[in-house]
C-alpha positions as CSV (number, residue, x, y, z in Angstrom):
1,X,141.1,-55.8,-139.7
2,X,141.9,-54.6,-143.3
3,X,144.4,-52.3,-145.0
4,X,144.2,-48.6,-144.5
5,X,144.5,-46.3,-147.5
6,X,146.4,-43.0,-147.0
7,X,145.5,-40.8,-149.9
8,X,147.8,-37.9,-150.8
9,X,146.1,-35.5,-153.2
10,X,149.4,-34.4,-154.7
11,X,152.0,-35.9,-157.1
12,X,154.4,-38.6,-155.8
13,X,157.6,-37.4,-154.1
14,X,156.2,-34.1,-152.9
15,X,156.1,-32.4,-149.5
16,X,152.9,-34.4,-148.5
17,X,153.9,-37.7,-150.0
18,X,157.3,-38.2,-148.3
19,X,156.1,-37.9,-144.6
20,X,153.0,-39.9,-145.4
21,X,155.1,-42.8,-146.5
22,X,157.1,-42.6,-143.2
23,X,153.8,-42.5,-141.3
24,X,152.4,-45.5,-143.3
25,X,155.5,-47.6,-142.3
26,X,155.0,-46.7,-138.7
27,X,151.3,-47.4,-138.7
28,X,151.7,-50.7,-140.5
29,X,154.2,-51.9,-137.8
30,X,151.9,-50.9,-135.0
31,X,148.6,-52.0,-136.5
32,X,150.0,-55.2,-138.1
33,X,148.0,-54.3,-141.2
34,X,149.2,-52.7,-144.4
35,X,148.9,-48.9,-144.7
36,X,149.0,-48.1,-148.4
37,X,149.9,-44.7,-149.7
38,X,148.0,-43.7,-152.8
39,X,148.7,-40.5,-154.7
40,X,145.6,-39.1,-156.4
41,X,146.9,-35.8,-157.9
42,X,144.8,-33.6,-160.1
43,X,142.7,-30.4,-160.2
44,X,144.9,-28.8,-157.5
45,X,144.2,-31.5,-155.0
46,X,140.4,-31.8,-155.6
47,X,140.6,-35.2,-157.2
48,X,142.2,-36.8,-154.1
49,X,140.0,-34.9,-151.7
50,X,136.9,-36.0,-153.6
51,X,138.1,-39.6,-153.5
52,X,138.4,-39.5,-149.8
53,X,135.2,-37.6,-149.3
54,X,133.2,-40.3,-151.2
55,X,134.9,-43.3,-149.6
56,X,133.0,-45.3,-147.0
57,X,133.2,-43.5,-143.6
58,X,134.7,-46.6,-141.9
59,X,138.1,-45.2,-140.9
60,X,140.0,-47.2,-143.6
61,X,140.7,-44.2,-145.8
62,X,142.6,-41.2,-144.6
63,X,143.9,-38.1,-146.3
64,X,147.3,-36.5,-145.8
65,X,147.0,-33.0,-147.1
66,X,147.5,-29.3,-146.7
67,X,144.5,-28.0,-144.7
68,X,144.2,-25.2,-147.3
69,X,142.5,-27.6,-149.7
70,X,139.4,-27.5,-147.6
71,X,138.7,-24.2,-149.2
72,X,138.2,-25.8,-152.6
73,X,134.4,-26.3,-152.2
74,X,134.0,-22.6,-151.5
75,X,136.1,-21.7,-154.5
76,X,133.8,-24.0,-156.6
77,X,130.7,-22.2,-155.3
78,X,132.3,-18.8,-156.0
79,X,132.7,-19.8,-159.7
80,X,129.3,-21.4,-160.0
81,X,130.5,-25.0,-160.0
82,X,129.0,-27.8,-158.0
83,X,131.6,-28.8,-155.3
84,X,132.9,-32.4,-155.5
85,X,133.0,-32.5,-151.7
86,X,132.2,-30.5,-148.6
87,X,134.4,-29.7,-145.6
88,X,131.9,-31.4,-143.3
89,X,132.9,-34.8,-144.8
90,X,136.3,-34.5,-143.1
91,X,137.4,-34.9,-139.5
92,X,140.9,-33.7,-138.6
93,X,143.0,-36.3,-136.8
94,X,146.4,-34.6,-136.3
95,X,149.3,-32.6,-137.6
96,X,151.8,-34.6,-139.5
97,X,154.4,-32.0,-140.4
98,X,154.9,-28.4,-139.3
99,X,157.3,-26.1,-141.1
100,X,159.1,-23.5,-139.0
101,X,160.3,-20.3,-140.6
102,X,164.1,-19.9,-140.7
């Protein structure tokens, strides 16, 4: 009943941004609601991940990312920093892109 935000925690035009824009177009046509791609780059992906983790858990904010970014809270703890988010704040929905070796 309202737009869905698809957060990409990397710069525009990258490997996560491009397929997310295609997905947003498809979702918008199916849902008849806007699906807005927002790039939130910074701190190696932590800025965008924290933005999603602190958004309301209402299903209207999704993240399109590399699953490896879920290790960021552990890296923060390793270096004595307070993590901006925790892995438990995310629920995986599906695989968007798979890269096959040549």
